[in-house]
NUTOR-77630 format. One record per residue: residue in three letters; x, y, z of N, C-alpha, C, CB in turn. Coordinates in steps of 0.02 Angstrom, whole numbers, plus 50000, padded with zeros to 5 digits. Last residue first. Glycine has a CB too. Layout:
ALAXYZXYZXYZXYZ;...
***
This chain:
UNK556745386849476557245387749529556995392249585557885390649500;UNK555825386649376555765381449427556235382449485555905374649396;UNK556215396849293555565397349326555495392349382555005396449275;UNK557415391249246557435397149290556775397949327557605403449250;UNK556975381049163557345379349222557365385049272558055377249203;UNK556385389149065555985384349101556325382349166555845378149058;UNK557445395749008556975399449049556545394849091556525403749004;UNK558045384748944558435388848991557965392649037558895393748953;UNK557045380248858557275375848912557655379748965557705370248885;UNK556945389748760556415389348810556655385348871555785386148781;UNK558015386948677558065392748722557515392848775558055399148682;UNK558155377648576558215375448644558255381048695558815371248651;UNK557895381548447558575382448471558675380348544558765389748463;UNK556535378048433557015375848382557735376548405556915379748319;UNK555295373248510555875377048535556485375148493555995375548611;UNK553845374548408554385370448436554965374948456554605365048386;UNK552495385748450553005382948405553515378848445553355388548366;UNK550795391248448551355388348484551845385448433551115382848535;UNK549575404048444550065399948409550595397448457550395404048352;UNK547905408448449548485406848490548935402048451548265403648557;UNK547175420848345547285413748359547925412748399547325409648294;UNK546935433548300546755432048369546855424748388546045433948381;UNK547415436748178546725434348180546485432648251546645428348135;UNK548735439548201548295445048183547565443148187548465447548113;UNK549155428348341549235431348275548715436748262549195425948222;UNK550045427148489549375427648461549425431348394548885431448510;UNK551315415048534551085421748518550375421348490551565425248467;UNK552735406348580552015406948592551815414148577551825405048667;UNK554015407648553553755400948543553005400748560554145395848586;UNK554965420448483554335418848516554165411448502553765423548490;UNK556245429148472556175421948479555545420548519556795418748514;UNK556725441948351556475439548416556355431948413555815443148434;UNK557485455248291557495448048281557325444848348558195445648254;UNK556905470348236556975466248297556955458848276556405467848349;UNK557345485948167557205478848156557335475048221557625476048098;UNK556915502548116557115497748167556925490648147556785499548234;UNK557475510247968556925506848001557185502148055556495503047950;UNK557885526047902558125519847933557555516747974558745521247978;UNK557225532347755557165532447829557415525747855556425533747851;UNK557715530047627557485536747645557435537647721556805538247613;UNK559235520247621558505520647627558295527647648558245515447679;UNK560465520647498560295522547567559535523447572560665529147587;UNK561065507947397560535512947404560425514247479559875510547370;UNK562275502047280562075503247349561565508847354562685504947392;UNK562395489647155562225496647173562035496947246561645499247128;UNK563105479947032563075480847104562955488247120563725478347139;UNK562095476746886562685479546919562565480246994562865486346889;UNK560925472746825561445467746837562065470246873561655465046773;UNK559755478346787560365481546763560975477046774560475488346798;UNK558795471546857558935469346789559535472846758558325470446745;UNK558715479046975558995472246976559215470046907558485467247005;UNK558065490346928558755490946954559095484046957558745494247024;UNK556835484746895557235487946843557965488546865556955494846825;UNK556355480747021556525475646970556955478546914555875472846940;UNK556145493647077556625488947108556835483647057556315485547170;UNK555125498146993555765501746996556315497347024555695508147038;UNK554125489147024554385489246956555055492846953553885492546908;UNK553885492947156554135486147142554435485847072553565480947149;UNK553355505547133554005505047167554305498047156553935506547242;UNK552145502147073552625506147036553325505547067552405513547034;UNK551495495647176551685491847117552215495547077551065490347073;UNK552115501247337551675501647279551935497247222551605508947256;UNK552745502647460552595495947436552155495747374552265492047489;UNK553095515347489552485512847520552285505947495551915517647508;UNK554795515247495554215519647488553635516447525554035520947414;UNK555835507047533555995513047492555415517947489556195510947423;UNK555205497047601555725500847636555895507247599556345496547644;UNK554325492147503554055495147565554585499347601553805489647612;UNK555225487447408554735492547388554435495947450554175489347346;UNK555895477547481556255483547460555775489147442556715481947401;UNK554865468047491555125471247551555495477647534555605466447588;UNK554735464547356554175467647391554405471247454553635462447409;UNK556005458847337555775464447295555205468147331555535461847226;UNK556115447947424556515453947437556285460047396557235452547422;UNK555255436447478555075441347427555465447847439554305442647426;UNK555865428247576555575425247516555475430347460554925421847532;UNK557465430647650556765432647644556505430147576556685440447649;UNK558595424247768558395424347698557645425947694558555417547663;UNK559695430347883558975429247871558835429747796558545434347911;UNK561205421947942560835427447912560115425447897561185429947848;UNK561585408947980561465414148031561075420048005562125416548059;UNK561655400647875562245400847918562185406447970562875401847877;UNK560035392247858560555397047841561145396547888560265404147843;UNK558975384047892559465381447844560055386047833559125380147779;UNK557585381347954558215383247987558785380347945558245380648062;UNK556085380247940556555383247893557175385847929556205388847853;UNK554765369247935555315371447978555875373847933555575365648027;UNK554065367647814553725370347873554245373147923553295364947908;UNK554605372347649554665368347710554305371647768555415367147728;UNK554585381447549554015376947552554045372547615553995372647490;UNK555775387847549555225391347582554595386947586555075397847546;UNK556595380347470556645379347542556085382847580557325381747567;UNK556455384847340556085378847360556095377647436556365372747324;UNK557315395247313556635396847334556255390847360556255399847275;UNK558785398847311558485392447331557775393547357558915388947384;UNK559305411347293559075407847233558725401247249559675406347187;UNK558755424347404559095417947393558855414947328558955413047452;UNK558985440147492558605435347452558985428747446558455438147382;UNK559275445147664559445444747593558975439847558560175442547583;UNK559805453947809559265450847770559485450447698558595454847778;UNK561255449947911560845454447871560275450447839561275457947815;UNK562625449848023561995446948001561585452147963561585444248063;UNK563785452648096563825451648023563205448147996564455447648004;UNK563635456348225563645449148212563685447448137563035445948241;UNK563405469148271564095466748272564175459348252564375467648341;UNK562365479648168562435474348218563155471748215561925468548206;UNK561295488748066561825489248115561805483348164561775495748153;UNK560915480747909560725484447970561285483848022560055481847998;UNK560505478847739561035479347790560785483347849561665482647760;UNK559925467647625559715473147669560185473247729558965472147692;UNK560135463647456560395462747523560205468847565561185461747523;UNK559505455447313559485461347357559745459247427558765464347362;UNK559625443647244559725449847205559705456147249559195450447151;UNK560515431147335559975433247291560135439647256559325433947330;UNK561585426847403561205432347435560615434547392561655438247449;UNK562215417847322561865415247381561435420447415562355412347430;UNK562035419447147562305422147209561885420047269562335429847205;UNK561535415747027561795410347069562015412847138562365406947034;UNK561185427546960560645422946980560885417347026560325420046919;UNK562335439947030562005436246977561505431347004562515432546936;UNK563985444947086563255445847081562975441647024563075453247070;UNK565215432547141565005438247100564245438847101565255437547027;UNK565875428547298565425426447243565175432647206564835422247270;UNK567485426547364566925431047350566535428447290567175438347336;UNK568635421947492568215420147435567655425247426567925412947444;UNK570355423447537569655424847549569265423647484569545432047575;UNK571845416447617571415418347560570735420847584571325412247512;UNK572685410247707572855417047685572425419547627573575417247664;UNK572495401247836572085402047776572185409247751571315400647791;UNK572735393147969573185395047914572775395247850573785390147907;UNK571735389948052572295393848080572785396048027572655389748133;UNK570875382247975570625388648001571175393048031570095387348053;UNK572015376447844571495375347895571305382147923571755370647953;UNK572955368747712572585374447740572095372247793572215378147684;UNK573515358647641573965362347687573615368147722574555364947648;UNK572575353947553572735349747611573165353347662573095343547588;UNK572515362347445572015363347498572185359347560571335361447473;UNK573575370347356573585363847389573135364447451574315361647409;UNK573095379147211573135378947284573125371747308572555382847315;UNK572845380147078573545380647098573645379947173573845387147075;UNK571505380447057571845374247039572575374147062571805373046964;UNK571125393447086571015388347137571365381747121570285387047146;UNK572135406947055571835401247021571735395647073572265398846961;UNK571755422247134572155416147133571775410747096572345413847205;UNK571865439747124571475433847112571935427847102571015434747050;UNK572355450147254572585446847193572175440447184573345445247195;UNK572035466047328571885458847320572095456247252571135457747330;UNK572735476147416572785475347344572655468047326573485477747317;UNK572165473847545572305480647520572345480747444572965483347550;UNK572045459747557571455464047560571575471047531571235464747631;UNK572575443347500572695450347517572065454547514573215453247471;UNK571955433247370572445433947424572575441347435573115430047406;UNK570425425147318570875430847321571375429947379570475437547330;UNK569355416747207569815416147263570315421847261570175409147262;UNK567605417447165568305418847150568715418847214568375425747114;UNK566195409447100566585411047160567305412047140566515405447214;UNK565175404947013565455411747006565815414147069564885416746989;UNK564845391747017564495396147064564755403347062564585393347135;UNK565705386146923564985385546912564585390446956564755378446926;UNK566945388946983566775392046919566015391846907567135388446861;UNK566885381247100566975388447104566755391847039567715390147118;UNK566745367847044566225370947086566295378547088566275368147158;UNK567615360246976567275365346936566775369346978566915362146877;UNK568105350447063568545356147045568215361547002569135353547009;UNK567335343347187567125345247119567525351347098566355346647115;UNK567955341347307567605335647277567395336947205567005333847319;UNK568465354247325568925348547323568595342447290569155346747395;UNK567295361747330567775362947275568265357047269568165369547287;UNK566755356947447566385355847385566845356847324565785360747381;UNK567715361447542567605354147531567225352647467567235351147590;UNK567485375547526568095372447500568025364847493568685374047545;UNK566205377347589566325378947519566925375347490566415386447511;UNK566205372647728565695370847678565935371547606565085375047688;UNK567315376147808566885370547827566435368147771566475372447887;UNK567925387147745568325381247763567875375147774568745382647825;UNK566855396147729567265394147671567635387647686567765399647653;UNK566415397747859565965394547811566355392147749565405399547789;UNK567535404347911567325397947939566885394047890566945399048005;UNK567545416147830568095411247828567885404447855568685413847869;UNK566115421047733566465420747797566985414947798565965419847855;UNK566235427547571566065421547610566455421547675566205415147570;UNK565465440747507566115439047535565995433447586566465445247569;UNK564505442647373564495439047437565205437247456564055432547432;UNK563815457447299564345452447304564235448747370565065455747300;UNK562085460547251562655460847297563195455747281562415459847368;UNK561015467447174561515462947146562155462847190561695465147075;UNK560795481747275560565477747219561145473547195560275482247162;UNK560765484047450561175483247389560785479247338561845479847406;UNK560345496247575560225490047538560655489947476559475489347519;UNK560185503247739560545502847675560365496247641561315503447685;UNK559635502647863559755509347835560015509147763560235513147878;UNK558895495747995558995494447924559055501247889558415490047894;UNK559565494548152559235499148107559405497348035559435506448123;UNK559215481748277559645486248240559235491048198560125482248195;UNK559275468548401558935473848363559445478148328558485478148410;UNK559245450648427559525457348436559105462248396560275457648415;UNK559665434248448559105438848457559385445848471558635436548515;UNK560605424848322560495427948388559885432448388561105431848410;UNK560395409748237560325417048231560205420048300559755418948182;UNK561545396248253560915399448272560945407048263560745397848344;UNK562185385248198562365392048178561775396548192562575392348102;UNK561595373848240562295374748260562585381348234562715368948236;UNK560335375248181560385374848255561095375948278560135368148279;UNK560425387948052560405381048075560505380948151560935376648039;UNK559505403548042560115399548050559985392448073560575402948098;UNK558015404747938558465406947991559065402147995558105407248059;UNK556995411347813557425405747832557935408347882557775402447769;UNK555295417247805556015418247808556345411647824556205423647860;UNK553775423147727554185417947757554925419747756554075411247721;UNK553035439147768553305434347720553725429147756553725437947666;UNK551935453147774552255447447806552505442747752551755443747853;UNK551365469447806551715465047760552005459247800552285468947721;UNK550745475747905550535477747838550875473447785550695485147826;UNK550185472648067550615470148013550335472247945550685462448017;UNK550055485848187549755480748144550235478848089549085483348114;UNK550655496248258550435490348295550125484848253549955492348346;UNK551025505648161550535507448213550225501248245549975511748183;UNK551595493048063551435500148062550875501448112551225502547990;UNK552825480748030552305483248074552225490848066552455481548147;UNK553165467447935553265474747935552675477647973553325477747862;UNK553835451847981553255456347981553505463547975552815455448044;UNK554345435547936554515442647944553885446747939555035444847891;UNK554525419148005554105424247972554385431247987553375423747995;UNK554715407648084555015408248018554645413347975555025401347983;UNK554355405848212553805405948164554045406448093553335411548178;UNK555565407248274555245400748278554645400248231555045399148349;UNK555855421048241556265415648217555915408848220556905415248256;UNK555105434448180554975429348231555315422948208554205428348243;UNK555645450048150555745443248126555625438548185556455442248095;UNK554975465448114555065460448166555115453648133554475460648218;UNK555225482548077555225475648054555315471148114555785474448002;UNK554155496948101554755492948113554675486048083554895492448190;UNK553465511748150553555507548090554205503648101553585511848023;UNK553475517448273552835517148238552865512448178552625524248215;UNK554395508548402554355512848343553675512248310554905511148293;UNK554455502548522554765498948466554795503248403554395492548452;UNK554615506048685554435509248622554815505848566554575516948624;UNK555115497648783554415499548786554165502848721554305504348844;UNK556165483948727556045491048742555305492648743556405495448690;UNK555975467448803556005472048746555915479248768555455470148695;UNK555765459548912556465461148896556525466148839556835454848878;UNK554445456848911554685461748960555405463748948554605459049031;UNK554405446848815554125453448798554365458748847553355453148797;UNK554925436348893555325439148838555055445948815555335434248778;UNK553835434148978554465436549005554905439648951554845430849040;UNK552945429048887552785435448918553415438448949552225434548973;UNK553595417048863553595422148810553355428948834553155419848753;UNK553395410448984554075411448960554085417048907554355404948930;UNK551985409748987552345413649037553055415349014552365409949105;UNK551775400648881551505407448877551875412048926550745407548892;UNK552385389248935552635392148872552395399348864552415387948812;UNK551565386649044552265388449055552565391748993552685382249074;UNK550415383248974550405389049019551125391349032550055387349086;UNK550845371548913550675377348871550655383748912550005376248835;UNK550985363449025551585365148986551445371148940551805359048944;UNK549655362749063550135365649109550775367649072550305360649166;UNK549085355848957548915362948965549395366349013548185363648990;UNK550335345148879549815346748928549665354148930550015344248996;UNK550455337948724550765342848768550225345548815551115348648728;UNK549715330448638549825327648704550245332148749550155321048697;UNK549735337048518549105337048556549195334548627548585332948520;UNK551045333848477550875340748493550235341048536550775344748429;UNK550915320148453551405322448502551235329548525552115322148472;UNK549955320448350549805317248414550265319848469549875309548408;UNK550715326848251550115330148276549905327048343549535329548225;UNK551735317248232551895324048254551285327648283552175328148195;UNK551005305348192551425305648252551565312648277552075302148238;UNK549405311748129549975307148128550395308148191550395308348066;UNK547975315648075548255315048143548775309548142547685313448196;UNK547865326947937547915320147964548195320348035548375315747918;UNK547935339247877547285337047901547275330047929546795337447847;UNK549125344747841548855339647796548175336947818549345333947789;UNK550085355947875549355356047879549045351247828549085363247866;UNK551435352847977551195352147908550435351347909551525346147871;UNK551415364748112551465357948085551235357948012551045353048127;UNK551235376048193551815375548149551945368648122552415377948185;UNK550075377348262550635374248297551245373048252550425367748329;UNK549105382348180549265386048242549885383548277548675385748289;UNK549055372148085549305378748066549505382848127548775382548025;UNK548455361948161549135361148135549445367848116549135356448075;UNK547165367048185547615365748240548345365448216547425359248276;UNK546695367048054546715373348091547205372648150546005375348116;UNK546735353548027547165358047989547245364748025546875359247918;UNK545755349348116546445346948125546925351548088546515339648099;UNK544635355448059544835357248127545565355148140544375353848179;UNK544565348847937544685356147938544925358448007544055359947917;UNK544285335847985544895337047946545075344547946544815334647873;UNK543035337948040543595336248084544255337548049543545328948107;UNK542355340447924542365345647976542925344348026541675345948012;UNK542455328547852542815334547827542845340047879542475337147764;UNK542665315047973542345318547918542725324847900541625320347936;UNK542935300348034543355306148022543085309947961544115304148012;UNK541675293948137541975293948070542335300648060541435292848015;UNK540945293748252541645291648257541975290848189541685285248297;UNK539835306848303540035301948253540775300248259539885304648182;UNK539315316748381539365310048411539625304848363538695307948437;UNK539235328548304539705328148361539785321248391539465332848415;UNK538995333548164538895326548188539365325248247539035321448130;UNK539315346648138538605344748132538465337648157538395345348060;UNK540335357348194540305350148201539575347748198540645347848267;UNK541485370448179540825367948158540835360248161540645370348085;UNK542705372148244542255377848238541545375548222542495382648183;UNK543845366148330543245362948300542695368248297543015356548342;UNK544705374248399544865372748329544275369548293545465368248326;UNK544545376648534544205381148487544365379848415544385388048503;UNK545035367748625545485373148606545185377648551546145370348582;UNK543935359048637544215362248697544645368248679544635357248737;UNK543785353848511543265358348537543535362348596542625354248558;UNK544865345348507544885351348465544325356248482544835349448392;UNK544455335348597545095338848607545105345448568545685334448584;UNK543295330648538543245334148603543885338248616543135329148660;UNK543865324748423543365330048417543335334148481542655327048401;UNK544665315148483544985320648446544505326448436545255318148378;UNK543665306748533544125310048579544475315948546544655304948605;UNK543085302348415542685306248462543135309948511542195301748500;UNK544175295048361543905300848325543505305348373543465298648267;UNK544585283448419544885289648444544585295948412545625289548431;UNK543975272848352543725274448418544005281048445543895268848466;UNK543635276448179544095274348233543825276648300544815277148220;UNK543555276648007543165275748068543625273048121542555270848056;UNK544055288647881544185282947924543695282747983544905283147950;UNK543805300247813543485294247788543575288247834543735292647722;UNK545365308147841544665308747819544405302147791544595314247767;UNK546415299147956546275304147904545555303547883546755303147844;UNK547695294348069546975295148056546865300648004546585296948121;UNK548885282448089548765289048059548035289448041549235290347997;UNK548545272548239548695273548168548615280748147548245269048125;UNK549205277548401548775273548358548955274848285548045275148370;UNK549405281748573549685280948506549255276148465550415278248509;UNK548125291348656548565285648651548835285148579548195279048671;UNK548025307948708547885303248653548385297448656547925306848584;UNK547405314348862547975312148822547745307148769548515309048867;UNK546185327248874546385320348884546955318448837545785315648871;UNK546465343748942546235339148890546535332248901546415341848820;UNK545895352449087546315352149028546035347648975547005349849047;UNK545105354249198545385347649187545825346949126544855342749183;UNK544725366849227544195362349202544455355349187543875365349140;UNK545925372649255545455371549311544885366849291545175378249335;UNK546435373549125546755369149174546295367649232547415372349199;UNK545595383249071545585376449044545895371449093545955376248977;UNK546015394049148545325391749154545255384549128544835396449116;UNK547285395049096547215393249166546495390949181547405399149212;UNK546965399048968547275392448977547255390349050547995392548951;UNK546445411848995546035406748963546315399748973545965408248888;UNK547585418349049546975417449090546535411949061546585424149094;UNK548415417948938548625414749000548025413449045549145419149037;UNK547725425748848547775418548836548005414748898548255417148778;UNK547945438348903547255435648900547265428048890546865439048842;UNK549335438948886549055439548953548335436748954549055446948976;UNK549465438948749549695433048787549405433048857550465432848789;UNK548975451848727548615446048700548815439648735548735445348624;UNK549955459548788549275459748814548855453848789548935466348796;UNK551055456948704551065454948775550355454548803551485459948817;UNK550605462148583550835455348587550835452748658551515454748557;UNK550355475548609549785471148597549985463848602549475472548529;UNK551265482948742551255480248674550675475348666551935476748658;UNK551415487148868550765488648838550725486148766550625496048841;UNK552195478349001552205480648931551495481748905552565475548886;UNK551755484749167551875479349119551915482149048551315473949123;UNK551465498149220552125495049226552235489349177552215492649296;UNK550205503249221550645505449166551325502049168550725512949169;UNK549625499149336549395495849275549835497749215548675497649260;UNK550155507849430550385500949429550195497249365550115497149489;UNK549415519449401550145519449396550415512349390550455522949458;UNK548125515649433548295517249363549045516949353548025524249344;UNK548285513849574548045508449531548245509549458547295507649537;UNK548595522149675549125520749626548925515149577549775518849662;UNK547895535549764547775529149732548305528149678547055528649701;UNK548595546749806548205543049855548055536049829547555546749871;UNK550255551249760549585549049741549235545349798549605544749679;UNK551545553849791551125559649774550395557649766551365562849710;UNK552185541949809552095546149868551625552049855552765548849892;UNK552295537349677551845533849724551685538349784552175527249748;UNK553285545949629552605546349602552105543049649552575543049533;UNK554375541449704554155548349711553445549149686554635553049674;UNK554485528349655554315529449725554075536549738554915527849770;UNK554835531649520554245527749536554025528849608554375520249523;UNK556045538449532555455542049507554815538349523555515543149431;UNK556835527749581556755533949619556135537849598557365538249612;UNK556785518449476556475516949540556355523149581556905511949579;UNK556585517449318556835522749362556475522049430556715529949331;UNK556975501749247556475506149275556815511249321555945502149314;UNK558145500049111557905498549179557415503849203558495498149228;UNK557655496948942557965501548991557705499949061557815508948972;UNK557855480548876557415486048896557795490548945556755483248929;UNK558865473748749558775475448820558285481248828559455477148852;UNK559425460148654558965465948657558835467448731558295464648618;UNK560145448548641560515454848646560065460948643561025455148591;UNK560325431848673559835437248676560195443848688559295435948732;UNK561175421148681561045423848615560505429148614560845418248568;UNK561225416648810561835419648783561725422848715562385414448778;UNK560095418248928560105416848856560695420448825559435418948821;UNK560315421349063559935415349044560015413348971559215416449058;UNK561015433049078561225427349117560895420849094561065428449190;UNK560375442048995561075440648984561335434649021561485446649002;UNK559105443349051559185439448990559915437548976558905443248931;UNK558725441149215559185444949173559315440849110559865446449211;UNK556985439249258557665436649250558075441249206557645429549221;UNK555825446549258556015443349320556745440949319555555437449335;UNK555755462149173555855454949174556075452349242556355453049123;UNK555415475349174555985473349132556165466049138556585477449151;UNK554135475749239554335480849191554895478349145554565487149227;UNK553985465649328553455466349278553655471349224552805468449311;UNK555155467149408554995460849374554505461849317554725455749423;UNK555055480249458555615478349416555455472049375556235477049459;UNK553855479149530553905484049476554485482349429553985491149504;UNK554165469249627553645468149576553725472849517552945469149607;UNK555205475449701555305469049667554795467949612555275463249717;UNK554645487549747555275487449711555335481049669555875487949760;UNK553485482949812553435487549756554065487349714553295494749780;UNK554065475149914553635472049864553565476449802552935470649894;UNK554725484949986555115479649955554705476149900555345474450008;UNK553605492150027554105495449985554545490249950554545500150027;UNK552965482450104552625485150045553125488549998552075490050065;UNK553935480550206553715474950164553395477450099553225470450202;UNK553975493250263554565490550229554375484750183555085488250281;UNK552665494150313552915499150266553515496550228553105505550304;UNK552605483550403552205483250342552455488250290551465484650359;UNK553415488650502553615482550467553245482050401553475476350511;UNK552585499150541553245500650511553515494550473553755502750566;UNK551495492150591551405497050536552065498550502551095503450564;UNK552065484650694551795481150635551705485850576551135477750653;UNK552405495250782552915490850755552685487350693553135485850806;UNK551145500550816551635504650780552165500350746551975509550829;UNK549705489850787550265492350826550765496250783550625486750860;UNK548715483750719548665491050726549255494050763548025492950763;UNK548605471050593548845473450658548845481050660549555470750672;UNK548295467350465547735468150512547955470750581547375461550521;UNK549545466550402549035471150378548495472550430548725468450315;UNK550435456850437550515463450468549945468250452551165466550447;UNK550005446150360550075445350432550105452050468550695441250449;UNK550105450950228549445449450257549475448950333549175442950227;UNK551495451650216551095457850213550415456650245551005460250139;UNK551815438250217552055442550272551665449050274552805444050264;UNK551205434250098550985431350161551205435650220551255424350169;UNK551905442049999551185442750009550965440050078550815439049954;UNK553175444649947553075444850020552335445150039553435450950050;UNK553265441849813553205448849833552945449349905552735452549786;UNK553225428849774553875432249767553865439249797554075432649694;UNK551915425149781552325423749839553015426849835552395416249848;UNK551385427949653551255432549709551705431349770550535432049730;UNK552305426049510552095422349569551995427149628552615416849587;UNK551755430049341552215430449398551915426849458552365437849416;UNK550935432349235551385426649231551885426449286551725426649166;UNK550065442049262550645444149224551145438349216550995450049258;UNK549175435749343548915438149278549495440249232548435444049289;UNK549865433949460549825428249414549565430349346549375422749443;UNK549615445149533550245444949494550255439049445550845444449541;UNK548555447949614548405445949545549035445949502547885450749515;UNK549175451949731548735446149734548605443449664548065447849770;UNK549765463649683550185457949700549775451549702550535459149768;UNK548645471949669549045470249610549475464049623549485476149588;UNK548235472949803547785470049752548165467949690547255475049734;UNK549335479449859549175472649880548725469249829548835472649950;UNK549215492049796549795487749784549655480549802550395490349823;UNK547985496349850548075495849777548655491149761548205502749746;UNK548265496849985547795491749961547835490849886547085493649982;UNK549155507649982549375501150008548915495649983549385501250086;UNK548375518149939548885515449893549165508749917549455520549884;UNK547605521350049547295517749992547815514649946546855522549952;UNK548475517750203548265522250149547995518050091548855526650126;UNK548035512150366548325510850300548045515650248548185503550279;UNK547905524850495547895518050470548195517450401547195515450469;UNK548085537150551547395534650549547355527450523546975539250505;UNK549395540550538549155539450606548445536650608549185545950645;UNK549725530750388549785536750429549475535250497549425542950394;UNK550635520650268550165521650324550235528650351550295516450380;UNK551595520350171550975516550159550455517250215551145509350150;UNK552735527250203552445528350137551745525450131552895525350084;UNK553395536050347553095530050316552735531950251552605526750365;UNK554855545850339554135545850349553825539850314553815552550322;UNK556195547850328555955541250350555215541250369556375538750408;UNK556355560050267556525559250338556195553150368556325565550377;UNK556275560150133555645561450169555725560250244555085557050141;UNK557575556950100557315563450079556665565150115557205563550003;UNK557675543750146558065549050179557765555850164558805548850156;UNK556835537150055556645537450126557025542850162556755530750159;UNK557595539349936556895541249941556685542050014556445536149905;UNK558805533249967558785540449957558075543149962559085542349889;UNK558385519849970558665522950030558635530550025559385520750041;UNK558015518449836557515517549888557755520849953557375510149901;UNK559235520549770558665524849754558125524349808558365522949686;UNK560045510249821560205517249836559605521849823560805519549795;UNK559355496049900559465499649837559555507049852558885498449787;UNK558945489450008559625492150011559825495549946560125486650028;UNK557725485149968557745490350020558445493050031557475487650085;UNK557885475049874557725481749851557785487049904557045481849825;UNK557265460849955557645463449899557405470449882557575458849839;UNK557375455250100556915460150070557285463850014556665465250124;UNK558445447650138557895444150106557395449050076557545439650156;UNK559345455250209559455454450137558865451250101560075450250125;UNK558575466650324558795459850307558845459050232558315454650337;UNK559145482550369558705478750325558975471750312558605482350259;UNK559555492050455559735485050472559335480250429559625483650547;UNK559025503350403559755502950406559995495850424560025507950456;UNK557675500750421557935501450354558695500650352557735508150324;UNK557535500950560557405494750523557725494950453556655493550517;UNK557845514450587558235509050617558155502450578558035507950690;UNK556845520950515557545522150499557985516450525557785528850528;UNK555695516350581555795514750511556525515550491555345519250467;UNK555865522150708555835514850702555985512750630555145512150724;UNK555785535650672556385533050707556425525450697556355534750783;UNK554525536250614555115538050574555745535150606555175545650568;UNK553685532650720553695528650659554335529850619553085530150616;UNK553915543050811554105536250829554155531750767553605533250879;UNK553405553850734554085553850760554325546750775554135558150823;UNK552085550150708552545551250652553265550850675552415558050619;UNK551605549450841551565543650796552065544350739550845543050768;UNK551855562350892552185556650923552175550650876551845554950990;UNK550995569750812551715570950809552095565050837551895577350847;UNK549775564450858549975563750788550725564450780549615569050745;UNK549845568050993549795560950975550015559850903549075558450985;UNK549885581850980550445578451012550445571050994550415579351087;UNK548645583750919549245585750883549855582150912549345593350886;UNK547825579351025547805575850960548435577350920547185577950921;UNK548115588451124548275581451136548295577551070547755578251184;UNK547615599951062548315599551080548535592351089548455603551144;UNK546265596751053546645597650991547395597151005546495604450960;UNK545955596251190545865590351148546285590751084545115589551130;UNK546225609351232546595603851262546555597551218546325602351333;UNK545265615951154545975617351144546405611751171546165624051178;UNK544085610751211544225609551140544965610551125543805614151095;UNK544175615951340544185608651331544365606851258543505605651351;UNK544055629651311544685627251341544745619651332544725629051416;UNK542735629951264543285631851219543955629151244543325639551213;UNK542035626351378542005621951320542575623451271541335622851283;UNK542315637451459542535630751481542555625951421542065628051536;UNK541685647551390542415647851397542685640951414542615653051452;UNK540365643051409540635643851341541395643851343540375650451309;
***
């Protein structure tokens, strides 16, 4: 009995020494490797990561004396499926991790620890706040997500045996991002099945016509789910079911929904599934650039969709068409707080716009200012109204223009009857417009940068209260007074001006839009680099 007890003590002592030796040697080796970290392992020279390892005396994070910890396999599993987030698994040292994973030696375990930590740093940053810095890629993007707290992330990882739940919380949880994530998987499935066949150029096809391409168009629209009902699938006559399917497709792609397959619709249908996958990935990246918390109630303007949404608890309770800036006066992407509105606003015309647009009209038509209720002033502290007929316009340019122009409130005012003001350094705001006919256009990029809304009365009723009919009547009554009035909103509302060229709408339909400002091209090049 005594002999057995002594043997057990010797065994336990040897085991403790072996354990101690493993931890000691691992820590020494890890410290040396970390201090000579090659630059290719992005993140290991980050101060938060270095401090994390120093604080735990360079104790390995992903292995112990018995082998790999569960959290190591959790991270590897997420990296393998990084494509689900529109990312590339090879960016996270996957092949090198696999090479070291099956080895049992001390050196390989320590190497693996650094590889996994570098992968965690890089993946978590990419999936949380974006693979690319928006400031470097898009000069007109001014919304920023707060950077991830790397120190806290590593500390949380060290506390948990399994980190699967922790890693799943890193990507945006916004429904817009999650819907694109599902569509990315669906479109990749389509790509594996061969995608869709290219349409050759041909005549404009419409209801009642017989043509050899009709069957091909049917199959094309079945592939993307637009052909909901097709009682005559083998018929080469363009029937009403095909017309409805084409219209459905056109609406999803921001085309004129005339039910005809003309040049624009053909061109759109010939965009490959690979290009659509890239478009989805680009817009998932933009979602990562947004703050994690947008607010329970906020406004969102999707510029390429030419639409404004009032969101409450993740759902749209109000939507309306908008007009955005022209391509050479592009509306930037930014956020602010709508806190103030004006009934019957004055319009102080920006100097550049006055010189480039307004004054040339006055020169060609000397009655233009009077017809449009525009007045010319000199001086700001004590402005003096100037008769435009007394000005020699030929002597003025952008470097010498001692005047300013203002349009009086009224039915001709370019801002309409209501102006919504929100914090931003770009002098951009929401407003109405007397030119209602422009909202009938499919592509609505006509403004000088500000956002024109189709139904400012309804929007005001929602911002002031709950959008009730009674509140709309109150808004109209204030407009009919005809006087300029400022109103502070009861609650300032966040607003986000965003640039989505791919999104899933309230009905679950995948939408794609033309890259109206050419901003997708910048990201497209970055994905290829």
